[in-house]
C-alpha positions in Angstrom: 138.3 115.3 48.7 134.9 114.9 47.2 133.1 117.9 46.0 129.5 118.0 47.0 127.2 119.9 44.9 124.1 121.7 46.1 121.7 119.0 44.7 123.3 116.2 46.7 123.0 118.2 49.9 119.4 119.2 49.1 118.5 115.6 48.3 119.9 114.4 51.7 118.0 117.1 53.5 114.7 116.2 51.7 115.2 112.5 52.5 115.8 113.4 56.2 112.7 115.6 56.3 110.6 112.8 54.7 111.8 110.3 57.3 111.0 112.8 60.1 107.6 113.5 58.6 106.9 109.7 58.4 107.9 109.3 62.0 105.7 112.2 63.1 102.8 110.8 61.0 103.0 107.4 62.7 103.2 109.1 66.1 100.1 111.2 65.3 98.2 108.0 64.2 99.0 106.0 67.3 98.8 108.8 70.0 95.0 108.5 70.4 95.3 104.7 70.5 97.7 104.8 73.5 95.3 107.0 75.4 92.4 104.7 74.5 94.4 101.7 75.6 95.2 103.3 78.9 91.5 104.1 79.6 90.5 100.6 78.6 93.1 99.1 81.0 91.6 101.1 83.8 88.1 100.1 82.9 89.2 96.5 82.6 90.7 96.6 86.1 87.5 98.1 87.5 85.3 95.5 85.8 87.5 92.6 86.9 87.2 93.9 90.5 83.4 94.0 90.1 83.4 90.5 88.7 85.5 89.3 91.6 83.2 90.9 94.1 80.1 89.4 92.4 81.7 86.0 92.5 82.5 86.3 96.2 78.9 87.4 96.9 77.6 84.5 94.8 79.8 82.0 96.6 78.6 83.4 100.0 74.9 83.0 98.9 75.6 79.4 97.7 77.2 78.6 101.1 74.2 80.2 102.9 71.7 78.2 100.7 73.7 75.0 101.4 73.6 75.7 105.1 69.8 76.3 105.0 69.3 73.0 103.2 71.6 70.9 105.4 72.2 72.6 108.8 69.5 72.4 111.4 71.1 75.1 113.5 71.0 77.6 110.6 67.3 76.8 110.0 66.6 77.3 113.7 68.5 80.6 113.8 66.7 82.0 110.8 63.3 80.9 112.2 64.1 82.7 115.4 65.2 85.9 113.6 62.6 86.2 110.9 59.6 84.5 112.4 60.3 85.4 116.1 59.9 81.8 117.1 61.0 80.6 120.5 61.5 77.4 122.3 59.3 76.4 125.3 60.0 78.5 128.4 61.8 81.2 126.4 60.7 84.8 126.3 61.1 87.0 123.3 61.6 90.7 123.8 61.3 93.2 121.0 62.9 96.6 121.2 61.0 99.3 119.5 62.7 102.5 118.6 61.1 105.5 120.2 60.4 108.8 118.4 63.4 110.8 117.5 64.4 113.5 119.9 64.4 116.9 118.4 67.7 118.7 118.3 67.6 122.1 119.9 68.1 125.0 117.5 70.5 127.7 118.5 68.9 131.0 119.6 69.0 133.7 117.1 70.6 136.9 118.6 
């Protein structure tokens, strides 16, 4: 049976404490980075969704411009809507919104 003196035990305890301290030091260093990484992933997902929506809108506008350049029916529809144009023997009716009706206030008792 080996006799362990106090210095051997204390040395082993010190080594174990140094290892634990190093592990804690590394954890403290990287803890803020993990939170920053999580926030950046959320922001990246939001920005990717915004880019996807912008690309869809751009594609829709490109299709609309192409239709205006090459489709006679689209040109006619836009002329009817924006310029109030009509064909011969057609009548255009414009509906004008009337004044808003006041809402009755409850009587004060």
